[in-house]
N, C-alpha and C positions, 0 to 999 in steps of 0.2 A: 379235373379228370387226369388219370394217369396216361402216359404216352401210348401204351398198348391199346387202350380204349379209343383214344383219338385216332390212332393209326387204323384201327378196324373200321371206324366210321368213315374215315377218309377214303380207304380203299373201296368200301361199298359205294360211296357216292361217285368217286371218280370212275369206277367200273361202269356204273349205270350211265354216266354222261359221256364217257370218253372211250369206251371199249371199241366202238366203230372207228375211232381215230387211231387205234393201235396202243391204247394205254396198257401198260404191263404191271407196274407196281409203284408204290409210293415210299418215300423216305420222309421222316419227320425229325425236325430239330426244334426244340424249344429255345427261345432266346429273347432278345430285346430288339425293338425296331429303332429307327433313327431318333425317335422322341423318347427313347429309353422306357418304352412301355412293354410289358410282357407280351410276347407274340409267338406264333407258331410259323415255322418255315417248312413248307411242304414242297418236295421235289417229286414231280410226276414223271416217271420213266416210261418211254415208249419203245415198242418193238422195232427191230431193224426193218427198214423199208417204209416206215410210217411217214406219211407226209405231214406237213405243218398243220396243226389243228386250227380250224377256223375261229374267228373271233367270237361268233355267236355261241359256238360249242364251249369254248374256253370260259367265256363269261358266265354262261349258264352253270357250268360245273363249279366255278368259284363261288357263285351266289348260293348254289345248293349246299356246298360244303359249309359255308358260313352259317346258313340257316340250320343245318343239321346239328352242327356243334352247339349253336346257341340253344336249340331245343333240348339238348342234354346238359345245359348249364355251363358250357365252356365259353367264357367271355373273351379269351385271347383271340386276336384277329389272325386268320390263317393267310399268310402270304404264299402264293402258289407260283412255282416255277416249272416250266416244262423242259424236259431234257430228252433229246433225240439222239440215237446212236450216231457217233461221229461228230457230234457237236463239241466244241471246245467251250469250257466254262468262260463266261464273260468276266472281264476284270475292269477296273477303273484305271484307264491309261493316264488320265489327268492326275490321279492320286500318285501313281508311280513316278511321273515327271516331277511332281511337287516334292516327293521324298528325295529324289536325286538332287534337286536344286538345294534342298535344305542341307544335304550332306556335302555340298560343294565347298 
């Protein structure tokens, strides 16, 4: 599938499952996971003032997204990240420390 088709399905599913939690839009990036397998990386953006989405809602949305994509023939696994206004992107502090030690 092409990214525009995947993004349209993603937005439809996430709107259905997460609109009540303040879901606003999705971003999509195709890439490779830690096992070097082709994957989809989805970032779900939420409106200002949205509280943290509950586990049941987020798991249901993720499962529905996976099933909807599979039904259309998309086999790449969608990794789903939630982004709330004011959140700072998470980084791997251990990896940064390791890089500093290597350069010492």
